[in-house]
mmCIF file of the N, C-alpha and C atoms, coordinates in Angstrom:
data_MODEL
# 
_entry.id   MODEL 
# 
loop_
_atom_site.group_PDB 
_atom_site.id 
_atom_site.type_symbol 
_atom_site.label_atom_id 
_atom_site.label_alt_id 
_atom_site.label_comp_id 
_atom_site.label_asym_id 
_atom_site.label_entity_id 
_atom_site.label_seq_id 
_atom_site.pdbx_PDB_ins_code 
_atom_site.Cartn_x 
_atom_site.Cartn_y 
_atom_site.Cartn_z 
_atom_site.occupancy 
_atom_site.B_iso_or_equiv 
_atom_site.pdbx_formal_charge 
_atom_site.auth_seq_id 
_atom_site.auth_comp_id 
_atom_site.auth_asym_id 
_atom_site.auth_atom_id 
_atom_site.pdbx_PDB_model_num 
ATOM 1   N N  . MET A 1 1  ? 10.577 -43.371 113.160 1.00 0.00 ? 1  MET A N  1 
ATOM 2   C CA . MET A 1 1  ? 9.907  -42.469 114.082 1.00 0.00 ? 1  MET A CA 1 
ATOM 3   C C  . MET A 1 1  ? 9.630  -41.141 113.385 1.00 0.00 ? 1  MET A C  1 
ATOM 4   N N  . ASP A 1 2  ? 8.399  -40.667 113.476 1.00 0.00 ? 2  ASP A N  1 
ATOM 5   C CA . ASP A 1 2  ? 7.999  -39.407 112.848 1.00 0.00 ? 2  ASP A CA 1 
ATOM 6   C C  . ASP A 1 2  ? 8.349  -38.237 113.776 1.00 0.00 ? 2  ASP A C  1 
ATOM 7   N N  . LEU A 1 3  ? 9.262  -37.406 113.326 1.00 0.00 ? 3  LEU A N  1 
ATOM 8   C CA . LEU A 1 3  ? 9.710  -36.275 114.143 1.00 0.00 ? 3  LEU A CA 1 
ATOM 9   C C  . LEU A 1 3  ? 9.064  -34.958 113.727 1.00 0.00 ? 3  LEU A C  1 
ATOM 10  N N  . GLU A 1 4  ? 7.981  -35.010 112.972 1.00 0.00 ? 4  GLU A N  1 
ATOM 11  C CA . GLU A 1 4  ? 7.332  -33.769 112.545 1.00 0.00 ? 4  GLU A CA 1 
ATOM 12  C C  . GLU A 1 4  ? 6.859  -32.940 113.735 1.00 0.00 ? 4  GLU A C  1 
ATOM 13  N N  . TRP A 1 5  ? 6.532  -33.591 114.832 1.00 0.00 ? 5  TRP A N  1 
ATOM 14  C CA . TRP A 1 5  ? 6.118  -32.860 116.037 1.00 0.00 ? 5  TRP A CA 1 
ATOM 15  C C  . TRP A 1 5  ? 7.234  -31.931 116.501 1.00 0.00 ? 5  TRP A C  1 
ATOM 16  N N  . LEU A 1 6  ? 8.490  -32.338 116.304 1.00 0.00 ? 6  LEU A N  1 
ATOM 17  C CA . LEU A 1 6  ? 9.626  -31.509 116.693 1.00 0.00 ? 6  LEU A CA 1 
ATOM 18  C C  . LEU A 1 6  ? 9.672  -30.238 115.834 1.00 0.00 ? 6  LEU A C  1 
ATOM 19  N N  . GLY A 1 7  ? 9.355  -30.381 114.577 1.00 0.00 ? 7  GLY A N  1 
ATOM 20  C CA . GLY A 1 7  ? 9.268  -29.217 113.692 1.00 0.00 ? 7  GLY A CA 1 
ATOM 21  C C  . GLY A 1 7  ? 8.186  -28.263 114.124 1.00 0.00 ? 7  GLY A C  1 
ATOM 22  N N  . TYR A 1 8  ? 7.024  -28.802 114.488 1.00 0.00 ? 8  TYR A N  1 
ATOM 23  C CA . TYR A 1 8  ? 5.937  -27.944 114.976 1.00 0.00 ? 8  TYR A CA 1 
ATOM 24  C C  . TYR A 1 8  ? 6.321  -27.248 116.277 1.00 0.00 ? 8  TYR A C  1 
ATOM 25  N N  . LEU A 1 9  ? 6.982  -27.967 117.176 1.00 0.00 ? 9  LEU A N  1 
ATOM 26  C CA . LEU A 1 9  ? 7.419  -27.369 118.438 1.00 0.00 ? 9  LEU A CA 1 
ATOM 27  C C  . LEU A 1 9  ? 8.420  -26.247 118.178 1.00 0.00 ? 9  LEU A C  1 
ATOM 28  N N  . ALA A 1 10 ? 9.415  -26.514 117.352 1.00 0.00 ? 10 ALA A N  1 
ATOM 29  C CA . ALA A 1 10 ? 10.428 -25.501 117.029 1.00 0.00 ? 10 ALA A CA 1 
ATOM 30  C C  . ALA A 1 10 ? 9.787  -24.290 116.353 1.00 0.00 ? 10 ALA A C  1 
ATOM 31  N N  . ALA A 1 11 ? 8.909  -24.523 115.409 1.00 0.00 ? 11 ALA A N  1 
ATOM 32  C CA . ALA A 1 11 ? 8.235  -23.432 114.700 1.00 0.00 ? 11 ALA A CA 1 
ATOM 33  C C  . ALA A 1 11 ? 7.389  -22.589 115.649 1.00 0.00 ? 11 ALA A C  1 
ATOM 34  N N  . THR A 1 12 ? 6.674  -23.251 116.543 1.00 0.00 ? 12 THR A N  1 
ATOM 35  C CA . THR A 1 12 ? 5.831  -22.543 117.507 1.00 0.00 ? 12 THR A CA 1 
ATOM 36  C C  . THR A 1 12 ? 6.675  -21.691 118.448 1.00 0.00 ? 12 THR A C  1 
ATOM 37  N N  . LEU A 1 13 ? 7.727  -22.266 118.992 1.00 0.00 ? 13 LEU A N  1 
ATOM 38  C CA . LEU A 1 13 ? 8.560  -21.539 119.953 1.00 0.00 ? 13 LEU A CA 1 
ATOM 39  C C  . LEU A 1 13 ? 9.279  -20.353 119.316 1.00 0.00 ? 13 LEU A C  1 
ATOM 40  N N  . THR A 1 14 ? 9.855  -20.543 118.144 1.00 0.00 ? 14 THR A N  1 
ATOM 41  C CA . THR A 1 14 ? 10.587 -19.435 117.530 1.00 0.00 ? 14 THR A CA 1 
ATOM 42  C C  . THR A 1 14 ? 9.649  -18.320 117.068 1.00 0.00 ? 14 THR A C  1 
ATOM 43  N N  . THR A 1 15 ? 8.466  -18.679 116.604 1.00 0.00 ? 15 THR A N  1 
ATOM 44  C CA . THR A 1 15 ? 7.490  -17.657 116.205 1.00 0.00 ? 15 THR A CA 1 
ATOM 45  C C  . THR A 1 15 ? 6.950  -16.929 117.433 1.00 0.00 ? 15 THR A C  1 
ATOM 46  N N  . LEU A 1 16 ? 6.615  -17.675 118.488 1.00 0.00 ? 16 LEU A N  1 
ATOM 47  C CA . LEU A 1 16 ? 6.121  -17.040 119.714 1.00 0.00 ? 16 LEU A CA 1 
ATOM 48  C C  . LEU A 1 16 ? 7.168  -16.133 120.355 1.00 0.00 ? 16 LEU A C  1 
ATOM 49  N N  . ALA A 1 17 ? 8.433  -16.475 120.227 1.00 0.00 ? 17 ALA A N  1 
ATOM 50  C CA . ALA A 1 17 ? 9.497  -15.644 120.785 1.00 0.00 ? 17 ALA A CA 1 
ATOM 51  C C  . ALA A 1 17 ? 9.531  -14.276 120.109 1.00 0.00 ? 17 ALA A C  1 
ATOM 52  N N  . PHE A 1 18 ? 9.121  -14.202 118.865 1.00 0.00 ? 18 PHE A N  1 
ATOM 53  C CA . PHE A 1 18 ? 9.138  -12.953 118.108 1.00 0.00 ? 18 PHE A CA 1 
ATOM 54  C C  . PHE A 1 18 ? 7.915  -12.079 118.413 1.00 0.00 ? 18 PHE A C  1 
ATOM 55  N N  . VAL A 1 19 ? 6.820  -12.666 118.845 1.00 0.00 ? 19 VAL A N  1 
ATOM 56  C CA . VAL A 1 19 ? 5.550  -11.953 119.017 1.00 0.00 ? 19 VAL A CA 1 
ATOM 57  C C  . VAL A 1 19 ? 5.615  -10.804 120.031 1.00 0.00 ? 19 VAL A C  1 
ATOM 58  N N  . PRO A 1 20 ? 6.190  -10.971 121.230 1.00 0.00 ? 20 PRO A N  1 
ATOM 59  C CA . PRO A 1 20 ? 6.187  -9.844  122.179 1.00 0.00 ? 20 PRO A CA 1 
ATOM 60  C C  . PRO A 1 20 ? 6.892  -8.591  121.641 1.00 0.00 ? 20 PRO A C  1 
ATOM 61  N N  . GLN A 1 21 ? 8.028  -8.766  120.989 1.00 0.00 ? 21 GLN A N  1 
ATOM 62  C CA . GLN A 1 21 ? 8.731  -7.605  120.425 1.00 0.00 ? 21 GLN A CA 1 
ATOM 63  C C  . GLN A 1 21 ? 7.918  -6.973  119.309 1.00 0.00 ? 21 GLN A C  1 
ATOM 64  N N  . ALA A 1 22 ? 7.329  -7.797  118.471 1.00 0.00 ? 22 ALA A N  1 
ATOM 65  C CA . ALA A 1 22 ? 6.497  -7.274  117.386 1.00 0.00 ? 22 ALA A CA 1 
ATOM 66  C C  . ALA A 1 22 ? 5.297  -6.518  117.950 1.00 0.00 ? 22 ALA A C  1 
ATOM 67  N N  . ALA A 1 23 ? 4.632  -7.079  118.953 1.00 0.00 ? 23 ALA A N  1 
ATOM 68  C CA . ALA A 1 23 ? 3.470  -6.421  119.552 1.00 0.00 ? 23 ALA A CA 1 
ATOM 69  C C  . ALA A 1 23 ? 3.859  -5.085  120.173 1.00 0.00 ? 23 ALA A C  1 
ATOM 70  N N  . LYS A 1 24 ? 4.979  -5.054  120.878 1.00 0.00 ? 24 LYS A N  1 
ATOM 71  C CA . LYS A 1 24 ? 5.437  -3.810  121.513 1.00 0.00 ? 24 LYS A CA 1 
ATOM 72  C C  . LYS A 1 24 ? 5.745  -2.745  120.461 1.00 0.00 ? 24 LYS A C  1 
ATOM 73  N N  . THR A 1 25 ? 6.407  -3.142  119.411 1.00 0.00 ? 25 THR A N  1 
ATOM 74  C CA . THR A 1 25 ? 6.761  -2.194  118.358 1.00 0.00 ? 25 THR A CA 1 
ATOM 75  C C  . THR A 1 25 ? 5.517  -1.698  117.631 1.00 0.00 ? 25 THR A C  1 
ATOM 76  N N  . ILE A 1 26 ? 4.591  -2.578  117.348 1.00 0.00 ? 26 ILE A N  1 
ATOM 77  C CA . ILE A 1 26 ? 3.354  -2.193  116.660 1.00 0.00 ? 26 ILE A CA 1 
ATOM 78  C C  . ILE A 1 26 ? 2.526  -1.255  117.531 1.00 0.00 ? 26 ILE A C  1 
ATOM 79  N N  . ARG A 1 27 ? 2.436  -1.552  118.829 1.00 0.00 ? 27 ARG A N  1 
ATOM 80  C CA . ARG A 1 27 ? 1.677  -0.685  119.752 1.00 0.00 ? 27 ARG A CA 1 
ATOM 81  C C  . ARG A 1 27 ? 2.317  0.688   119.911 1.00 0.00 ? 27 ARG A C  1 
ATOM 82  N N  . SER A 1 28 ? 3.621  0.707   120.143 1.00 0.00 ? 28 SER A N  1 
ATOM 83  C CA . SER A 1 28 ? 4.304  1.967   120.468 1.00 0.00 ? 28 SER A CA 1 
ATOM 84  C C  . SER A 1 28 ? 4.687  2.774   119.229 1.00 0.00 ? 28 SER A C  1 
ATOM 85  N N  . ARG A 1 29 ? 4.812  2.121   118.100 1.00 0.00 ? 29 ARG A N  1 
ATOM 86  C CA . ARG A 1 29 ? 5.293  2.745   116.875 1.00 0.00 ? 29 ARG A CA 1 
ATOM 87  C C  . ARG A 1 29 ? 6.730  3.252   117.005 1.00 0.00 ? 29 ARG A C  1 
ATOM 88  N N  . ASP A 1 30 ? 7.422  2.838   118.050 1.00 0.00 ? 30 ASP A N  1 
ATOM 89  C CA . ASP A 1 30 ? 8.806  3.248   118.277 1.00 0.00 ? 30 ASP A CA 1 
ATOM 90  C C  . ASP A 1 30 ? 9.746  2.261   117.602 1.00 0.00 ? 30 ASP A C  1 
ATOM 91  N N  . THR A 1 31 ? 10.367 2.714   116.546 1.00 0.00 ? 31 THR A N  1 
ATOM 92  C CA . THR A 1 31 ? 11.287 1.864   115.797 1.00 0.00 ? 31 THR A CA 1 
ATOM 93  C C  . THR A 1 31 ? 12.719 2.396   115.854 1.00 0.00 ? 31 THR A C  1 
ATOM 94  N N  . SER A 1 32 ? 12.966 3.308   116.776 1.00 0.00 ? 32 SER A N  1 
ATOM 95  C CA . SER A 1 32 ? 14.287 3.945   116.842 1.00 0.00 ? 32 SER A CA 1 
ATOM 96  C C  . SER A 1 32 ? 15.414 2.949   117.138 1.00 0.00 ? 32 SER A C  1 
ATOM 97  N N  . GLY A 1 33 ? 15.111 1.891   117.846 1.00 0.00 ? 33 GLY A N  1 
ATOM 98  C CA . GLY A 1 33 ? 16.140 0.910   118.184 1.00 0.00 ? 33 GLY A CA 1 
ATOM 99  C C  . GLY A 1 33 ? 16.232 -0.242  117.205 1.00 0.00 ? 33 GLY A C  1 
ATOM 100 N N  . ILE A 1 34 ? 15.561 -0.126  116.079 1.00 0.00 ? 34 ILE A N  1 
ATOM 101 C CA . ILE A 1 34 ? 15.508 -1.220  115.112 1.00 0.00 ? 34 ILE A CA 1 
ATOM 102 C C  . ILE A 1 34 ? 16.363 -0.867  113.900 1.00 0.00 ? 34 ILE A C  1 
ATOM 103 N N  . SER A 1 35 ? 17.176 -1.799  113.487 1.00 0.00 ? 35 SER A N  1 
ATOM 104 C CA . SER A 1 35 ? 18.030 -1.620  112.323 1.00 0.00 ? 35 SER A CA 1 
ATOM 105 C C  . SER A 1 35 ? 17.243 -1.916  111.042 1.00 0.00 ? 35 SER A C  1 
ATOM 106 N N  . LEU A 1 36 ? 17.193 -0.932  110.156 1.00 0.00 ? 36 LEU A N  1 
ATOM 107 C CA . LEU A 1 36 ? 16.500 -1.110  108.882 1.00 0.00 ? 36 LEU A CA 1 
ATOM 108 C C  . LEU A 1 36 ? 17.150 -2.231  108.069 1.00 0.00 ? 36 LEU A C  1 
ATOM 109 N N  . GLY A 1 37 ? 18.466 -2.209  107.996 1.00 0.00 ? 37 GLY A N  1 
ATOM 110 C CA . GLY A 1 37 ? 19.182 -3.246  107.235 1.00 0.00 ? 37 GLY A CA 1 
ATOM 111 C C  . GLY A 1 37 ? 18.907 -4.636  107.759 1.00 0.00 ? 37 GLY A C  1 
ATOM 112 N N  . MET A 1 38 ? 18.893 -4.783  109.080 1.00 0.00 ? 38 MET A N  1 
ATOM 113 C CA . MET A 1 38 ? 18.652 -6.094  109.684 1.00 0.00 ? 38 MET A CA 1 
ATOM 114 C C  . MET A 1 38 ? 17.261 -6.607  109.320 1.00 0.00 ? 38 MET A C  1 
ATOM 115 N N  . TYR A 1 39 ? 16.258 -5.728  109.363 1.00 0.00 ? 39 TYR A N  1 
ATOM 116 C CA . TYR A 1 39 ? 14.900 -6.179  109.061 1.00 0.00 ? 39 TYR A CA 1 
ATOM 117 C C  . TYR A 1 39 ? 14.723 -6.502  107.587 1.00 0.00 ? 39 TYR A C  1 
ATOM 118 N N  . VAL A 1 40 ? 15.399 -5.781  106.709 1.00 0.00 ? 40 VAL A N  1 
ATOM 119 C CA . VAL A 1 40 ? 15.335 -6.106  105.282 1.00 0.00 ? 40 VAL A CA 1 
ATOM 120 C C  . VAL A 1 40 ? 15.930 -7.500  105.053 1.00 0.00 ? 40 VAL A C  1 
ATOM 121 N N  . VAL A 1 41 ? 17.111 -7.733  105.595 1.00 0.00 ? 41 VAL A N  1 
ATOM 122 C CA . VAL A 1 41 ? 17.755 -9.046  105.441 1.00 0.00 ? 41 VAL A CA 1 
ATOM 123 C C  . VAL A 1 41 ? 16.914 -10.137 106.103 1.00 0.00 ? 41 VAL A C  1 
ATOM 124 N N  . PHE A 1 42 ? 16.359 -9.849  107.280 1.00 0.00 ? 42 PHE A N  1 
ATOM 125 C CA . PHE A 1 42 ? 15.539 -10.817 108.008 1.00 0.00 ? 42 PHE A CA 1 
ATOM 126 C C  . PHE A 1 42 ? 14.319 -11.226 107.179 1.00 0.00 ? 42 PHE A C  1 
ATOM 127 N N  . ILE A 1 43 ? 13.639 -10.264 106.589 1.00 0.00 ? 43 ILE A N  1 
ATOM 128 C CA . ILE A 1 43 ? 12.439 -10.570 105.802 1.00 0.00 ? 43 ILE A CA 1 
ATOM 129 C C  . ILE A 1 43 ? 12.799 -11.397 104.569 1.00 0.00 ? 43 ILE A C  1 
ATOM 130 N N  . VAL A 1 44 ? 13.903 -11.064 103.925 1.00 0.00 ? 44 VAL A N  1 
ATOM 131 C CA . VAL A 1 44 ? 14.341 -11.864 102.773 1.00 0.00 ? 44 VAL A CA 1 
ATOM 132 C C  . VAL A 1 44 ? 14.635 -13.298 103.228 1.00 0.00 ? 44 VAL A C  1 
ATOM 133 N N  . GLY A 1 45 ? 15.317 -13.439 104.360 1.00 0.00 ? 45 GLY A N  1 
ATOM 134 C CA . GLY A 1 45 ? 15.619 -14.773 104.890 1.00 0.00 ? 45 GLY A CA 1 
ATOM 135 C C  . GLY A 1 45 ? 14.370 -15.559 105.246 1.00 0.00 ? 45 GLY A C  1 
ATOM 136 N N  . VAL A 1 46 ? 13.426 -14.906 105.898 1.00 0.00 ? 46 VAL A N  1 
ATOM 137 C CA . VAL A 1 46 ? 12.169 -15.580 106.258 1.00 0.00 ? 46 VAL A CA 1 
ATOM 138 C C  . VAL A 1 46 ? 11.418 -15.984 104.991 1.00 0.00 ? 46 VAL A C  1 
ATOM 139 N N  . GLY A 1 47 ? 11.448 -15.121 103.975 1.00 0.00 ? 47 GLY A N  1 
ATOM 140 C CA . GLY A 1 47 ? 10.816 -15.472 102.697 1.00 0.00 ? 47 GLY A CA 1 
ATOM 141 C C  . GLY A 1 47 ? 11.465 -16.698 102.065 1.00 0.00 ? 47 GLY A C  1 
ATOM 142 N N  . CYS A 1 48 ? 12.791 -16.784 102.177 1.00 0.00 ? 48 CYS A N  1 
ATOM 143 C CA . CYS A 1 48 ? 13.507 -17.962 101.661 1.00 0.00 ? 48 CYS A CA 1 
ATOM 144 C C  . CYS A 1 48 ? 13.130 -19.219 102.437 1.00 0.00 ? 48 CYS A C  1 
ATOM 145 N N  . TRP A 1 49 ? 13.061 -19.115 103.768 1.00 0.00 ? 49 TRP A N  1 
ATOM 146 C CA . TRP A 1 49 ? 12.649 -20.271 104.578 1.00 0.00 ? 49 TRP A CA 1 
ATOM 147 C C  . TRP A 1 49 ? 11.226 -20.700 104.217 1.00 0.00 ? 49 TRP A C  1 
ATOM 148 N N  . PHE A 1 50 ? 10.349 -19.713 103.985 1.00 0.00 ? 50 PHE A N  1 
ATOM 149 C CA . PHE A 1 50 ? 8.978  -20.021 103.581 1.00 0.00 ? 50 PHE A CA 1 
ATOM 150 C C  . PHE A 1 50 ? 8.973  -20.791 102.262 1.00 0.00 ? 50 PHE A C  1 
ATOM 151 N N  . GLY A 1 51 ? 9.740  -20.298 101.277 1.00 0.00 ? 51 GLY A N  1 
ATOM 152 C CA . GLY A 1 51 ? 9.833  -20.983 99.983  1.00 0.00 ? 51 GLY A CA 1 
ATOM 153 C C  . GLY A 1 51 ? 10.404 -22.376 100.113 1.00 0.00 ? 51 GLY A C  1 
ATOM 154 N N  . TYR A 1 52 ? 11.416 -22.520 100.960 1.00 0.00 ? 52 TYR A N  1 
ATOM 155 C CA . TYR A 1 52 ? 12.018 -23.828 101.201 1.00 0.00 ? 52 TYR A CA 1 
ATOM 156 C C  . TYR A 1 52 ? 10.989 -24.766 101.838 1.00 0.00 ? 52 TYR A C  1 
ATOM 157 N N  . GLY A 1 53 ? 10.221 -24.250 102.779 1.00 0.00 ? 53 GLY A N  1 
ATOM 158 C CA . GLY A 1 53 ? 9.164  -25.048 103.397 1.00 0.00 ? 53 GLY A CA 1 
ATOM 159 C C  . GLY A 1 53 ? 8.134  -25.499 102.380 1.00 0.00 ? 53 GLY A C  1 
ATOM 160 N N  . LEU A 1 54 ? 7.781  -24.596 101.456 1.00 0.00 ? 54 LEU A N  1 
ATOM 161 C CA . LEU A 1 54 ? 6.841  -24.970 100.390 1.00 0.00 ? 54 LEU A CA 1 
ATOM 162 C C  . LEU A 1 54 ? 7.427  -26.087 99.522  1.00 0.00 ? 54 LEU A C  1 
ATOM 163 N N  . ALA A 1 55 ? 8.702  -25.927 99.155  1.00 0.00 ? 55 ALA A N  1 
ATOM 164 C CA . ALA A 1 55 ? 9.348  -26.932 98.309  1.00 0.00 ? 55 ALA A CA 1 
ATOM 165 C C  . ALA A 1 55 ? 9.380  -28.303 98.977  1.00 0.00 ? 55 ALA A C  1 
ATOM 166 N N  . LEU A 1 56 ? 9.572  -28.308 100.291 1.00 0.00 ? 56 LEU A N  1 
ATOM 167 C CA . LEU A 1 56 ? 9.616  -29.578 101.034 1.00 0.00 ? 56 LEU A CA 1 
ATOM 168 C C  . LEU A 1 56 ? 8.231  -30.073 101.434 1.00 0.00 ? 56 LEU A C  1 
ATOM 169 N N  . GLY A 1 57 ? 7.250  -29.193 101.362 1.00 0.00 ? 57 GLY A N  1 
ATOM 170 C CA . GLY A 1 57 ? 5.919  -29.547 101.847 1.00 0.00 ? 57 GLY A CA 1 
ATOM 171 C C  . GLY A 1 57 ? 5.889  -29.644 103.363 1.00 0.00 ? 57 GLY A C  1 
ATOM 172 N N  . SER A 1 58 ? 6.730  -28.845 104.021 1.00 0.00 ? 58 SER A N  1 
ATOM 173 C CA . SER A 1 58 ? 6.849  -28.880 105.480 1.00 0.00 ? 58 SER A CA 1 
ATOM 174 C C  . SER A 1 58 ? 5.929  -27.836 106.117 1.00 0.00 ? 58 SER A C  1 
ATOM 175 N N  . TRP A 1 59 ? 4.795  -28.296 106.625 1.00 0.00 ? 59 TRP A N  1 
ATOM 176 C CA . TRP A 1 59 ? 3.830  -27.376 107.210 1.00 0.00 ? 59 TRP A CA 1 
ATOM 177 C C  . TRP A 1 59 ? 4.370  -26.593 108.400 1.00 0.00 ? 59 TRP A C  1 
ATOM 178 N N  . PRO A 1 60 ? 5.188  -27.167 109.269 1.00 0.00 ? 60 PRO A N  1 
ATOM 179 C CA . PRO A 1 60 ? 5.746  -26.347 110.355 1.00 0.00 ? 60 PRO A CA 1 
ATOM 180 C C  . PRO A 1 60 ? 6.547  -25.155 109.814 1.00 0.00 ? 60 PRO A C  1 
ATOM 181 N N  . MET A 1 61 ? 7.359  -25.393 108.805 1.00 0.00 ? 61 MET A N  1 
ATOM 182 C CA . MET A 1 61 ? 8.153  -24.318 108.206 1.00 0.00 ? 61 MET A CA 1 
ATOM 183 C C  . MET A 1 61 ? 7.270  -23.295 107.507 1.00 0.00 ? 61 MET A C  1 
ATOM 184 N N  . ILE A 1 62 ? 6.278  -23.774 106.802 1.00 0.00 ? 62 ILE A N  1 
ATOM 185 C CA . ILE A 1 62 ? 5.380  -22.887 106.053 1.00 0.00 ? 62 ILE A CA 1 
ATOM 186 C C  . ILE A 1 62 ? 4.619  -21.981 107.009 1.00 0.00 ? 62 ILE A C  1 
ATOM 187 N N  . LEU A 1 63 ? 3.988  -22.558 108.010 1.00 0.00 ? 63 LEU A N  1 
ATOM 188 C CA . LEU A 1 63 ? 3.159  -21.776 108.933 1.00 0.00 ? 63 LEU A CA 1 
ATOM 189 C C  . LEU A 1 63 ? 3.976  -20.793 109.760 1.00 0.00 ? 63 LEU A C  1 
ATOM 190 N N  . ALA A 1 64 ? 5.063  -21.270 110.331 1.00 0.00 ? 64 ALA A N  1 
ATOM 191 C CA . ALA A 1 64 ? 5.875  -20.405 111.184 1.00 0.00 ? 64 ALA A CA 1 
ATOM 192 C C  . ALA A 1 64 ? 6.441  -19.235 110.394 1.00 0.00 ? 64 ALA A C  1 
ATOM 193 N N  . ASN A 1 65 ? 6.937  -19.495 109.209 1.00 0.00 ? 65 ASN A N  1 
ATOM 194 C CA . ASN A 1 65 ? 7.541  -18.423 108.429 1.00 0.00 ? 65 ASN A CA 1 
ATOM 195 C C  . ASN A 1 65 ? 6.511  -17.485 107.832 1.00 0.00 ? 65 ASN A C  1 
ATOM 196 N N  . ALA A 1 66 ? 5.314  -17.967 107.561 1.00 0.00 ? 66 ALA A N  1 
ATOM 197 C CA . ALA A 1 66 ? 4.244  -17.079 107.093 1.00 0.00 ? 66 ALA A CA 1 
ATOM 198 C C  . ALA A 1 66 ? 3.873  -16.083 108.195 1.00 0.00 ? 66 ALA A C  1 
ATOM 199 N N  . VAL A 1 67 ? 3.699  -16.569 109.410 1.00 0.00 ? 67 VAL A N  1 
ATOM 200 C CA . VAL A 1 67 ? 3.348  -15.685 110.536 1.00 0.00 ? 67 VAL A CA 1 
ATOM 201 C C  . VAL A 1 67 ? 4.488  -14.710 110.823 1.00 0.00 ? 67 VAL A C  1 
ATOM 202 N N  . THR A 1 68 ? 5.718  -15.220 110.877 1.00 0.00 ? 68 THR A N  1 
ATOM 203 C CA . THR A 1 68 ? 6.870  -14.369 111.159 1.00 0.00 ? 68 THR A CA 1 
ATOM 204 C C  . THR A 1 68 ? 7.047  -13.324 110.068 1.00 0.00 ? 68 THR A C  1 
ATOM 205 N N  . PHE A 1 69 ? 6.832  -13.700 108.817 1.00 0.00 ? 69 PHE A N  1 
ATOM 206 C CA . PHE A 1 69 ? 6.957  -12.754 107.713 1.00 0.00 ? 69 PHE A CA 1 
ATOM 207 C C  . PHE A 1 69 ? 5.970  -11.598 107.866 1.00 0.00 ? 69 PHE A C  1 
ATOM 208 N N  . VAL A 1 70 ? 4.732  -11.914 108.183 1.00 0.00 ? 70 VAL A N  1 
ATOM 209 C CA . VAL A 1 70 ? 3.715  -10.866 108.342 1.00 0.00 ? 70 VAL A CA 1 
ATOM 210 C C  . VAL A 1 70 ? 4.101  -9.915  109.478 1.00 0.00 ? 70 VAL A C  1 
ATOM 211 N N  . LEU A 1 71 ? 4.495  -10.467 110.622 1.00 0.00 ? 71 LEU A N  1 
ATOM 212 C CA . LEU A 1 71 ? 4.878  -9.619  111.761 1.00 0.00 ? 71 LEU A CA 1 
ATOM 213 C C  . LEU A 1 71 ? 6.108  -8.767  111.427 1.00 0.00 ? 71 LEU A C  1 
ATOM 214 N N  . ALA A 1 72 ? 7.101  -9.366  110.817 1.00 0.00 ? 72 ALA A N  1 
ATOM 215 C CA . ALA A 1 72 ? 8.318  -8.624  110.476 1.00 0.00 ? 72 ALA A CA 1 
ATOM 216 C C  . ALA A 1 72 ? 8.033  -7.573  109.406 1.00 0.00 ? 72 ALA A C  1 
ATOM 217 N N  . ALA A 1 73 ? 7.157  -7.882  108.473 1.00 0.00 ? 73 ALA A N  1 
ATOM 218 C CA . ALA A 1 73 ? 6.797  -6.908  107.437 1.00 0.00 ? 73 ALA A CA 1 
ATOM 219 C C  . ALA A 1 73 ? 6.074  -5.710  108.047 1.00 0.00 ? 73 ALA A C  1 
ATOM 220 N N  . LEU A 1 74 ? 5.228  -5.943  109.049 1.00 0.00 ? 74 LEU A N  1 
ATOM 221 C CA . LEU A 1 74 ? 4.568  -4.834  109.744 1.00 0.00 ? 74 LEU A CA 1 
ATOM 222 C C  . LEU A 1 74 ? 5.590  -3.947  110.433 1.00 0.00 ? 74 LEU A C  1 
ATOM 223 N N  . ILE A 1 75 ? 6.555  -4.555  111.092 1.00 0.00 ? 75 ILE A N  1 
ATOM 224 C CA . ILE A 1 75 ? 7.596  -3.791  111.766 1.00 0.00 ? 75 ILE A CA 1 
ATOM 225 C C  . ILE A 1 75 ? 8.435  -3.021  110.749 1.00 0.00 ? 75 ILE A C  1 
ATOM 226 N N  . LEU A 1 76 ? 8.774  -3.646  109.650 1.00 0.00 ? 76 LEU A N  1 
ATOM 227 C CA . LEU A 1 76 ? 9.545  -2.967  108.612 1.00 0.00 ? 76 LEU A CA 1 
ATOM 228 C C  . LEU A 1 76 ? 8.756  -1.781  108.047 1.00 0.00 ? 76 LEU A C  1 
ATOM 229 N N  . ALA A 1 77 ? 7.468  -1.968  107.818 1.00 0.00 ? 77 ALA A N  1 
ATOM 230 C CA . ALA A 1 77 ? 6.635  -0.870  107.321 1.00 0.00 ? 77 ALA A CA 1 
ATOM 231 C C  . ALA A 1 77 ? 6.610  0.287   108.323 1.00 0.00 ? 77 ALA A C  1 
ATOM 232 N N  . LEU A 1 78 ? 6.512  -0.026  109.615 1.00 0.00 ? 78 LEU A N  1 
ATOM 233 C CA . LEU A 1 78 ? 6.554  1.026   110.638 1.00 0.00 ? 78 LEU A CA 1 
ATOM 234 C C  . LEU A 1 78 ? 7.904  1.733   110.638 1.00 0.00 ? 78 LEU A C  1 
ATOM 235 N N  . LYS A 1 79 ? 8.961  0.975   110.474 1.00 0.00 ? 79 LYS A N  1 
ATOM 236 C CA . LYS A 1 79 ? 10.320 1.563   110.441 1.00 0.00 ? 79 LYS A CA 1 
ATOM 237 C C  . LYS A 1 79 ? 10.430 2.510   109.251 1.00 0.00 ? 79 LYS A C  1 
ATOM 238 N N  . LEU A 1 80 ? 9.930  2.106   108.118 1.00 0.00 ? 80 LEU A N  1 
ATOM 239 C CA . LEU A 1 80 ? 9.985  2.960   106.935 1.00 0.00 ? 80 LEU A CA 1 
ATOM 240 C C  . LEU A 1 80 ? 9.122  4.214   107.086 1.00 0.00 ? 80 LEU A C  1 
ATOM 241 N N  . ARG A 1 81 ? 7.985  4.069   107.746 1.00 0.00 ? 81 ARG A N  1 
ATOM 242 C CA . ARG A 1 81 ? 7.072  5.192   107.920 1.00 0.00 ? 81 ARG A CA 1 
ATOM 243 C C  . ARG A 1 81 ? 7.514  6.157   109.011 1.00 0.00 ? 81 ARG A C  1 
ATOM 244 N N  . HIS A 1 82 ? 7.964  5.620   110.150 1.00 0.00 ? 82 HIS A N  1 
ATOM 245 C CA . HIS A 1 82 ? 8.262  6.439   111.322 1.00 0.00 ? 82 HIS A CA 1 
ATOM 246 C C  . HIS A 1 82 ? 9.756  6.644   111.571 1.00 0.00 ? 82 HIS A C  1 
ATOM 247 N N  . GLY A 1 83 ? 10.563 5.992   110.769 1.00 0.00 ? 83 GLY A N  1 
ATOM 248 C CA . GLY A 1 83 ? 12.012 6.178   110.930 1.00 0.00 ? 83 GLY A CA 1 
ATOM 249 C C  . GLY A 1 83 ? 12.577 5.432   112.003 1.00 0.00 ? 83 GLY A C  1 
# 
């Protein structure tokens, strides 16, 4: 049985769960409640998951982590710029 659909479902749900917070932070530019250390570690982790997805050829992992990386990198850039 091909369970790749489960990977796509998991990737979609976890990425979509991150979008509202990212959108709110990007709109408001308010990063006061965000931990700089947490976002640095998070981005490194997402980058590792992306690389792992590439190594496995797993499109759900690749796509979800690419989108999450971009959103998290935007938030990290705002945190660095606005404190």
